[in-house]
Steps between C-alpha positions, in 0.01 A plus 500: 500500500764745380288794616489353851876450491557861397276620783699283743830649379357852527412430863851370566654802326307737726682372809828684444721665242722193497218258423365743239836489323509119504142476373580744219789277391281188513223666298750616239640147470150353471410744221826429317440125510137540390608719207780258405261206473608160380761350491654726765216472745440126471843343499 
């Protein structure tokens, strides 16, 4: 499921420089939350 989501975001990012920047921020946030784990992720 997460692989499909990443592919989706890569497709969105390819549309323009602006969307690429937004997708980069979202991916960074997702990685940060995954690395933080509980209790920060599941409040």
